[in-house]
C-alpha positions as CSV (number, residue, x, y, z in Angstrom):
1,M,-11.4,-53.4,-7.8
2,E,-12.6,-56.4,-9.7
3,N,-10.6,-58.9,-7.7
4,R,-10.4,-56.9,-4.5
5,K,-12.6,-57.3,-1.5
6,D,-10.8,-55.0,1.0
7,Y,-13.2,-52.2,0.3
8,L,-16.0,-54.3,2.0
9,K,-14.1,-54.1,5.3
10,E,-12.2,-50.9,5.1
11,P,-14.2,-47.8,4.6
12,S,-11.1,-45.8,3.7
13,V,-10.4,-48.1,0.7
14,L,-14.0,-47.7,-0.5
15,L,-13.8,-43.9,-0.1
16,Q,-10.6,-43.7,-2.1
17,A,-12.0,-45.8,-4.9
18,L,-15.2,-43.7,-5.0
19,D,-13.2,-40.5,-4.9
20,E,-11.0,-41.7,-7.8
21,Y,-14.1,-42.8,-9.8
22,E,-15.9,-39.5,-9.3
23,A,-12.8,-37.5,-10.4
24,W,-12.3,-39.8,-13.4
25,K,-16.0,-39.6,-14.4
26,R,-16.1,-35.8,-14.0
27,T,-12.9,-35.2,-15.9
28,Y,-13.1,-37.7,-18.7
29,G,-16.4,-39.6,-18.6
30,T,-16.4,-42.7,-20.7
31,D,-16.3,-41.0,-24.1
32,G,-13.5,-38.6,-23.4
33,N,-12.5,-35.8,-25.7
34,A,-12.8,-38.0,-28.8
35,G,-16.4,-38.8,-28.0
36,Y,-17.2,-35.1,-27.5
37,Y,-15.4,-34.2,-30.7
38,F,-17.2,-36.7,-32.8
39,W,-20.5,-36.0,-31.2
40,L,-20.1,-32.3,-32.2
41,R,-18.9,-33.2,-35.7
42,T,-22.0,-35.5,-36.2
43,Q,-24.2,-32.7,-35.1
44,I,-22.7,-30.4,-37.7
45,D,-22.6,-33.0,-40.5
46,R,-25.5,-35.5,-39.8
47,N,-25.2,-37.2,-43.2
48,N,-21.6,-38.1,-43.0
49,P,-21.4,-42.0,-42.7
50,E,-17.7,-41.9,-41.7
51,L,-18.3,-39.6,-38.8
52,K,-21.3,-41.7,-37.7
53,A,-19.1,-44.8,-37.8
54,R,-16.4,-43.2,-35.7
55,F,-18.8,-41.9,-33.2
56,N,-20.6,-45.3,-33.0
57,K,-17.2,-47.0,-32.2
58,I,-16.6,-44.6,-29.4
59,E,-20.1,-45.1,-28.0
60,E,-19.6,-48.9,-28.2
61,F,-16.3,-48.6,-26.3
62,S,-18.0,-46.3,-23.8
63,R,-20.7,-48.8,-23.1
64,R,-18.1,-51.5,-22.5
65,L,-16.4,-49.3,-20.0
66,E,-19.6,-48.5,-18.2
67,N,-20.4,-52.2,-18.0
68,D,-16.9,-52.9,-16.5
69,I,-17.4,-50.2,-13.8
70,Q,-21.0,-51.1,-12.9
71,F,-20.1,-51.5,-9.3
72,F,-20.0,-47.7,-9.0
73,I,-23.1,-47.0,-10.9
């Protein structure tokens, strides 16, 4: 929706975008399955620097996604 403005005049377009956002957020979130997996792994093995690094990369990517979709937040 970054370059689109039709949602400002057409409620149906805004509703569709919000429905798609809600479904995406509920199903995947911004971390996805990889984020959940590495979060669990870091909880089991808190001293593993490789796991922490992988999880941190996923978290960084997640923050960028959240910033890109700030319109909906």
